[in-house]
C-alpha positions in Angstrom: 58.8 -55.9 55.2 55.9 -55.0 57.6 56.6 -51.9 59.0 54.4 -50.9 62.2 54.1 -47.8 64.4 53.2 -49.0 67.9 53.4 -48.2 71.7 54.0 -50.4 74.8 52.6 -47.6 76.9 55.4 -45.3 76.4 56.4 -43.1 73.5 55.1 -44.3 70.1 57.8 -45.9 68.0 58.2 -47.7 64.5 59.1 -51.4 64.4 59.5 -54.4 61.9 56.9 -57.2 62.4 58.4 -60.5 62.0 57.5 -64.2 63.0 59.7 -65.9 65.2 59.4 -69.5 66.5 55.9 -69.3 65.6 55.0 -66.1 67.1 54.9 -62.5 65.6 57.4 -60.3 67.3 58.0 -56.6 66.9 61.6 -55.4 66.3 61.9 -51.5 67.3 63.9 -49.3 64.9 65.1 -45.9 65.4 63.4 -42.8 63.9 60.8 -42.6 61.2 61.6 -45.0 58.5 60.1 -42.6 55.8 63.0 -40.3 56.4 65.8 -42.3 58.2 67.8 -45.6 57.6 66.2 -48.5 59.3 68.2 -49.4 62.4 67.3 -51.7 65.1 66.9 -50.1 68.7 67.2 -52.9 70.8 63.2 -53.4 71.6 62.0 -56.6 71.0 58.1 -57.2 72.0 55.6 -59.8 71.1 52.9 -58.4 68.8 50.1 -59.1 71.3 51.8 -57.1 73.7 51.9 -53.8 71.7 49.1 -51.4 71.0 49.3 -50.9 67.1 48.8 -47.1 65.9 48.1 -45.6 62.6 51.2 -46.7 60.7 51.7 -43.0 59.2 50.1 -39.8 60.0 50.0 -37.8 56.7 52.0 -34.6 56.8 49.8 -33.2 54.1 46.9 -35.0 52.8 45.1 -38.1 51.9 44.1 -38.2 48.2 40.9 -40.6 47.4 39.7 -42.0 44.3 36.1 -42.4 43.7 34.5 -44.9 41.4 37.6 -46.8 40.5 35.7 -50.4 40.3 33.1 -50.5 37.7 30.8 -52.6 39.8 30.9 -50.2 42.8 29.9 -47.3 40.4 26.9 -49.2 39.2 25.8 -50.1 42.6 25.7 -46.4 43.1 23.7 -45.7 40.2 26.5 -44.1 38.4 29.1 -44.9 35.4 32.6 -44.9 35.7 33.8 -41.3 34.9 35.6 -40.6 31.8 38.2 -38.6 34.1 39.5 -40.0 37.3 37.6 -38.7 40.2 39.6 -37.4 43.0 38.8 -35.9 46.5 40.6 -35.1 49.8 40.3 -36.2 53.4 42.4 -34.2 56.0 44.8 -35.9 58.1 42.6 -35.5 61.2 40.3 -38.3 59.8 43.2 -40.8 60.0 43.1 -43.3 63.0 44.6 -46.7 63.6 43.8 -50.3 64.4 41.3 -50.8 67.1 40.7 -46.9 67.3 36.8 -46.2 67.4 35.2 -44.7 64.2 32.9 -42.0 65.8 29.7 -41.7 63.7 29.1 -37.8 62.9 25.9 -36.3 64.6 24.7 -35.1 61.3 24.5 -38.5 59.6 22.3 -41.5 60.1 23.8 -43.7 57.1 27.5 -44.2 57.4 28.9 -46.8 55.0 32.3 -48.7 55.0 34.6 -48.8 51.9 37.6 -51.2 52.0 40.3 -49.7 50.0 44.1 -50.4 49.2 46.0 -47.5 50.4 49.4 -46.3 49.0 52.0 -44.7 51.2 54.1 -42.3 49.4 58.1 -42.5 50.0 59.4 -39.2 48.3 57.9 -35.9 46.6 56.2 -36.8 43.4 55.2 -34.1 41.0 54.5 -34.8 37.2 55.7 -38.4 37.3 54.9 -41.1 34.9 53.3 -44.3 35.6 56.7 -46.1 34.9 58.2 -43.7 37.7 55.7 -44.6 40.2 57.2 -47.5 41.9 60.4 -45.4 42.9 58.0 -42.9 44.7 56.2 -45.6 46.8 57.0 -46.7 50.2 54.3 -49.6 50.7 50.8 -50.4 51.3 48.2 -50.4 53.9 44.6 -51.5 54.4 42.0 -48.4 54.5 38.4 -47.8 55.3 37.0 -44.8 53.5 34.0 -44.2 55.7 31.3 -42.0 54.1 28.4 -40.3 55.5 26.2 -41.4 52.5 23.1 -39.3 53.4 25.4 -36.2 53.4 27.0 -37.3 50.3 23.5 -37.4 48.7 22.6 -34.0 49.9 25.5 -32.0 48.6 27.6 -31.9 45.6 30.8 -31.2 47.7 31.8 -34.2 49.7 33.4 -32.5 52.7 30.8 -33.5 55.1 30.7 -36.9 53.6 34.1 -37.9 53.5 36.3 -35.4 55.8 34.7 -36.2 59.3 37.3 -37.1 62.0 38.1 -40.9 62.3 36.7 -41.4 58.8 39.8 -43.1 57.5 41.1 -45.8 59.7 44.4 -47.4 58.1 46.6 -50.4 59.3 47.6 -52.5 60.6 51.1 -51.8 59.3 52.7 -50.9 55.9 53.8 -53.9 53.7 56.9 -52.7 51.7 57.1 -55.6 49.5 54.0 -56.0 47.4 52.6 -56.2 44.0 49.2 -54.3 44.1 48.0 -55.6 40.6 45.8 -58.4 41.9 45.0 -58.8 45.6 41.8 -60.0 47.2 40.3 -57.3 49.1 37.2 -57.7 51.4 35.2 -56.0 54.2 32.8 -57.4 56.9 30.4 -56.2 59.7 30.7 -58.4 62.9 32.0 -61.2 61.0 29.4 -60.9 58.1 30.9 -60.3 54.6 30.1 -57.2 52.9 32.5 -56.9 50.2 34.6 -59.4 48.2 36.8 -58.1 45.3 40.3 -58.1 43.9 42.5 -54.9 43.1 42.6 -56.5 39.3 39.1 -55.0 38.8 40.5 -51.4 39.3 39.5 -49.3 36.3 42.8 -47.5 36.6 45.9 -49.2 38.3 47.8 -47.8 41.2 50.6 -46.4 38.9 48.1 -44.8 36.7 46.3 -43.1 39.5 49.3 -41.8 41.1 50.9 -40.5 37.9 47.6 -38.6 37.3 47.3 -37.1 40.7 50.9 -35.9 40.6 50.1 -33.9 37.7 47.4 -32.1 39.9 49.2 -31.8 43.2 52.5 -32.5 44.6 52.5 -35.8 46.7 54.7 -35.6 49.7 56.4 -38.4 51.9 53.7 -39.9 54.0 50.9 -38.9 52.0 48.1 -41.5 51.4 46.5 -42.5 48.2 43.2 -44.4 48.5 42.6 -46.3 45.5 38.7 -46.9 45.3 36.3 -49.6 46.6 34.7 -52.8 45.3 31.0 -53.5 45.2 29.0 -54.4 48.4 29.3 -51.2 50.4 26.9 -51.1 53.1 25.9 -48.9 56.2 27.6 -49.7 59.6 25.6 -49.3 62.8 26.9 -48.1 66.1 28.2 -51.1 68.2 29.6 -53.1 65.3 33.0 -53.8 64.5 34.3 -53.5 60.9 37.1 -55.6 59.3 39.1 -54.7 56.2 41.2 -57.3 54.8 43.7 -57.2 52.0 45.9 -60.2 50.6 49.5 -59.8 51.5 48.9 -56.9 54.2 46.4 -58.3 56.9 43.3 -57.2 58.7 42.3 -53.6 59.9 39.6 -53.6 62.3 37.7 -50.9 64.1 34.6 -50.4 66.3 31.7 -48.2 65.4 30.5 -45.7 68.0 28.1 -43.0 68.3 28.8 -40.3 71.0 
C-alpha cells in the first residue's frame, strides 16, 4: 500500500495512492495512519492534481547510517567500520517531493546520497532483528545530502549533515515491501550517478534497527536512513536530483542557492 501525505491547496491530509482505469488516484483517509485506523474520508483526486508533501515529519529524529555499503566506504577512502556508524539529522532537515534543497552558504561541495529510509510504526527499544518487522510502518526514498567540504573539515558532522532541507523524502510510504534486494539509484538532470542494490548493505535493515534501538528509543514516525551505494557526487545549484528505489518510486528535488 502506498500512503502519501498531500494537499490540494487546503489543509494537508493522508491518502492511499492506487491505480484506477490506468490513472493513479489518491483516496483520502482520516487522521494520521501511524496513529489511527485507516478509513476513507471521501476525497478522491487524480495524483497529478495534488501536491505531494513529505510523507512523514518525524516527531523525534532521523537516524542515519554511514558507510553501510563497502564500495561507498572505499570511494570515500575508508574501510567499513567494525561498529555501525550512526549520526542524526533533525526533523527540520526533512522536506518532501519537489521541495527545493537549499545549499548552505558555508559549503561549495554538497553531495547527493540515495538511501532507503525506514519509517517506524511503534516504539522500539532493545529489540532483536527478528522483532524489527513488527515495528516498521514502511519504506520511502531519501536523499542524505552532505556538505562534503564541511564533513572533511570537522570530526563532528553537524554542519555537514544537519542543515535545513538536507533530508528530502518521498514520494510516499510503501508498506508492503521486502527491503532485502531492491535496486537503488540516483541521477542529476537525468545523468545516472549511483546504481546499486540494497542486497549490498553490510548490515541489513533488521540488524541496523535492532542495534540503533540498543542506543536510543525509536518512536513512531522516526526515520532510519540505511546508507548509500557508491557513486556519490556533488550537485550544483540549478540541477534536479532524482532518487529511485525499486518498489517505491522516484523522489525528485531541485537544488538552489539563495
